[in-house]
C-alpha positions in Angstrom: 2.2 -10.2 1.6 3.7 -13.7 -0.2 4.9 -16.1 2.4 8.4 -16.0 2.9 8.7 -19.8 2.0 7.6 -19.0 -1.2 10.8 -16.6 -2.0 12.8 -19.7 -0.5 11.4 -22.1 -3.6 12.0 -19.3 -5.9 15.4 -19.1 -5.1 15.8 -22.9 -5.5 13.9 -23.3 -8.4 14.6 -20.7 -10.5 12.9 -17.5 -11.7 12.6 -19.4 -15.5 10.1 -22.1 -14.1 7.7 -19.6 -13.5 6.8 -19.6 -17.4 6.3 -23.4 -17.2 3.4 -25.7 -16.2 5.8 -27.8 -14.4 9.3 -27.5 -12.9 12.0 -30.3 -12.2 11.8 -29.8 -8.5 8.0 -30.5 -8.1 8.7 -33.9 -10.2 11.7 -34.6 -7.7 9.8 -34.1 -4.5 7.0 -36.0 -5.7 9.0 -39.1 -6.6 10.3 -39.1 -3.0 6.9 -38.7 -1.6 5.5 -41.7 -3.9 8.7 -43.9 -3.3 6.8 -44.8 0.3 10.3 -44.4 1.9 9.8 -41.3 3.7 8.1 -41.0 7.0 7.3 -38.6 9.9 8.8 -35.1 9.4 10.7 -36.3 6.3 7.6 -37.0 4.8 6.2 -33.7 6.1 9.0 -31.5 4.8 8.5 -33.1 1.3 4.6 -32.3 1.4 5.5 -29.0 2.5 7.8 -27.9 -0.3 5.9 -29.4 -2.8 2.8 -27.2 -1.5 5.1 -24.2 -1.8 6.3 -24.7 -5.2 2.4 -25.4 -6.5 1.4 -22.3 -4.7 4.0 -20.3 -6.4 2.9 -21.9 -9.5 -0.5 -20.7 -8.8 -2.0 -23.9 -8.3 -3.7 -23.1 -4.9 -6.2 -25.9 -4.7 -3.0 -28.8 -5.2 -1.0 -26.9 -2.5 -3.8 -26.7 -0.1 -4.0 -30.5 -0.3 -0.1 -30.9 0.2 -0.3 -28.5 3.5 -3.2 -30.6 4.9 -1.0 -33.7 4.4 1.7 -32.1 6.0 -0.1 -31.1 8.9 -1.8 -34.5 9.2 1.8 -36.0 9.5 3.1 -33.2 12.0 0.2 -31.5 13.5 2.3 -28.7 14.9 4.3 -27.8 11.7 3.9 -24.1 12.2 5.0 -23.3 8.7 2.6 -25.4 6.9 -0.2 -24.0 8.9 1.1 -20.5 7.7 1.5 -21.7 4.4 -2.1 -23.2 4.5 -3.4 -19.7 5.0 -1.6 -18.2 2.1 -3.2 -20.6 0.1 -6.6 -20.1 1.5 -6.3 -16.6 1.2 -5.7 -17.3 -2.9 -8.5 -19.1 -2.6 -10.7 -16.6 -1.4 -11.4 -18.3 1.7 -10.7 -15.5 3.8 -12.1 -16.5 7.4 -10.5 -20.0 7.1 -7.2 -18.1 6.0 -7.1 -16.1 8.9 -7.9 -18.9 11.7 -4.7 -21.1 9.6 -2.5 -17.9 10.0 -3.8 -17.8 13.5 -2.6 -21.4 14.4 0.5 -20.6 12.9 1.1 -18.0 15.2 0.1 -19.9 17.9 2.6 -22.7 17.1 5.5 -20.5 15.6 8.0 -18.4 17.8 6.9 -15.7 19.9 9.1 -13.5 18.3 8.2 -13.8 14.5 6.7 -10.9 12.9 6.0 -12.5 9.6 2.7 -14.5 11.0 1.0 -11.0 12.0 2.1 -9.6 8.3 0.5 -12.1 6.9 -2.5 -12.4 9.1 -2.9 -8.6 8.6 -3.1 -8.8 4.8 -5.4 -11.9 5.0 -7.8 -9.6 7.3 -7.2 -6.3 5.1 -8.8 -8.7 2.0 -11.8 -9.4 4.2 -12.4 -5.9 5.1 -11.3 -6.2 8.8 -9.6 -3.3 9.0 -9.1 -2.7 12.6 -8.2 -6.0 13.1 -5.3 -5.9 10.3 -4.1 -2.8 11.9 -3.7 -4.5 15.2 -1.8 -7.5 13.3 0.6 -4.5 12.0 1.2 -3.0 15.0 2.6 -6.6 16.8 4.7 -7.3 13.8 6.1 -3.6 14.2 6.7 -4.2 17.6 8.9 -7.3 17.1 10.8 -6.0 14.0 10.5 -1.8 13.7 12.2 -2.0 10.4 9.5 -4.1 9.0 8.6 -2.1 5.7 5.7 -5.0 4.9 3.7 -4.2 8.1 4.2 -0.4 7.6 3.0 -1.0 3.9 0.0 -3.1 5.1 -0.8 -0.7 7.7 -0.9 2.1 5.5 -3.0 0.4 3.3 -5.8 -0.6 5.7 -5.6 3.0 7.3 -6.1 4.3 3.9 -8.9 2.2 3.9 -10.5 3.7 6.9 -9.7 7.3 5.2 -7.2 7.9 8.1 -5.2 9.4 5.1 -2.4 11.2 7.2 -1.5 8.3 9.3 -1.8 6.1 6.2 0.6 8.9 4.4 3.2 8.3 7.4 3.2 4.4 7.2 3.5 4.2 3.7 6.4 6.8 3.4 8.1 4.6 6.0 7.5 1.7 4.2 9.3 3.2 0.8 12.1 4.3 2.8 12.5 1.0 4.8 12.0 -1.1 1.5 15.5 -2.9 0.8 14.7 -3.4 -2.6 15.4 -7.3 -2.4 14.2 -9.8 0.3 17.7 -11.0 0.1 21.1 -11.0 2.0 19.4 -13.0 4.7 20.0 -16.9 5.3 17.0 -19.0 5.5 17.2 -22.4 6.9 15.5 -24.9 4.9 15.6 -27.9 6.5 15.8 -31.0 4.8 15.6 -30.8 0.7 15.7 -33.9 -1.6 18.8 -34.8 -3.5 17.9 -38.2 -5.5 15.2 -40.0 -6.6 17.1 -43.4 -6.3 17.7 -45.9 -3.5 17.7 -44.6 0.0 16.3 -41.2 0.5 19.3 -38.6 0.9 18.1 -35.1 2.0 20.5 -32.2 2.6 20.3 -29.7 5.2 20.3 -26.6 3.3 20.5 -23.0 4.1 19.9 -20.2 1.3 20.3 -16.4 0.4 17.1 -15.1 -0.6 17.4 -12.5 -3.2 13.9 -11.8 -4.3 13.0 -8.2 -5.6 10.8 -6.8 -3.5 9.0 -4.5 -6.5 6.0 -6.5 -7.3 5.2 -5.8 -3.2 6.1 -2.3 -2.5 4.1 -1.2 -5.7 0.9 -1.9 -3.3 2.4 1.1 -1.1 2.9 3.6 -4.0 -0.4 2.7 -5.4 -2.1 3.1 -1.8 -0.2 6.7 -1.5 -1.0 7.7 -4.9 -4.5 7.0 -4.4 -4.7 9.3 -1.2 -3.0 12.3 -3.2 -5.4 11.7 -6.3 -8.2 12.2 -4.0 -6.8 15.1 -2.4 -6.2 16.4 -6.0 -2.5 16.7 -5.5 -1.9 15.1 -9.3 1.7 15.6 -9.7 2.4 14.1 -6.7 -0.3 11.1 -7.6 1.3 10.8 -10.8 5.0 10.2 -9.4 3.6 7.2 -7.2 1.5 5.9 -9.7 4.1 5.6 -12.1 6.2 4.1 -9.5 3.5 1.3 -8.9 2.9 0.8 -12.9 6.8 0.2 -13.3 7.4 -1.9 -10.2 4.3 -4.5 -11.1 3.2 -5.1 -14.7 -0.3 -5.6 -15.6 -1.4 -3.5 -12.3 -4.9 -3.0 -13.4 -6.1 -0.5 -10.3 -2.6 1.3 -10.4 -3.0 1.9 -14.7 -6.8 3.0 -14.1 -5.7 5.5 -11.5 -2.6 6.6 -13.7 -5.2 7.0 -16.6 -7.6 9.3 -14.4 -4.7 11.4 -13.1 -3.4 11.6 -16.8 -6.8 13.2 -17.5 -6.8 15.2 -14.5 -3.8 17.0 -15.8 -5.0 17.3 -19.0 -2.9 14.3 -20.9 -5.9 13.2 -22.8 -4.1 10.5 -25.2 -2.2 9.0 -22.4 -5.0 8.9 -20.1 -7.4 7.1 -22.2 -4.4 4.6 -23.1 -4.0 4.0 -19.9 -7.7 3.5 -18.9 -7.7 0.6 -21.9 -4.6 -1.0 -20.6 -5.8 -0.9 -17.2 -9.4 -1.8 -17.9 -8.0 -5.0 -19.7 -6.1 -5.9 -16.6 -9.0 -6.0 -14.4 -11.1 -7.3 -17.4 -13.3 -4.1 -17.3 -14.0 -1.8 -20.1 -12.7 1.6 -20.8 -16.6 2.7 -21.3 -17.3 1.0 -18.1 -14.4 2.8 -16.2 -15.6 6.5 -17.5 -18.8 5.7 -16.4 -18.1 4.8 -13.1 -15.6 7.9 -12.3 -18.4 10.3 -14.3 -18.5 12.9 -11.8 -14.7 13.3 -11.9 -14.8 12.7 -15.8 -17.3 15.9 -16.3 -14.5 18.2 -14.8 -11.8 16.6 -16.3 -10.2 19.0 -19.3 -10.4 15.8 -21.8 -14.1 15.3 -21.5 -14.6 16.7 -24.8 -12.3 13.8 -26.5 -14.4 11.0 -24.4 
């Protein structure tokens, strides 16, 4: 689950910047930081916004450094602690991520479900599934229409082989998926307007309208894997096609789509999807077939592999 702040920054920066190594907003914020004219909360805000941009641009180390700077200036900056947790999770430091997100929850509004959703994701990544489920339970109690929480809880329950409960949660997540994160006014606080003279900042709100497709793909994959395990291949095929349509180069989904194709006797499609999934996951088709050898031996396509 991605931090809401990243969705806000995406709206401000614009999607075209994702393809670039740098973007104008990062440069503007850096100029304000380096001007020496900011202090206190204004300076912490500047580090926070630059960290958010850098995390969006997949520079987690630089983002972490900026979140640390923001927290050093304003130790009670709840959003910066949550951002720090997100950066730590990207860097594979799961235990530290949980600690940072816990601090963000402690400092943040008591009725905010987002911290629990984020910490549930960090705990799932660590394999701490019961603790993750407890976090998702809290998020759902605070906001019963949280599709992110239902999706995360379903994924965690699937990992514990609680398949019936997992399907119920994943069904609910898909039903609640609004299609975008948008149509919500978010208070962005202060934002730099100029690089020259006395720093000028604008109190802004923005309408976030980022697609949920990348994230809801995880729910389709998790449900598709359950159908695959139960040998209900037509249902698996539908879900896995949804997962790969909503997230490009989704390696695990492509792999399971390929295996499902093989189970249905669609040999060429299956081998092609295994190849694509292997490339996205840095795994060869041969290694994938070996990893699933018992299944492959039963496949109608075994003679062409």
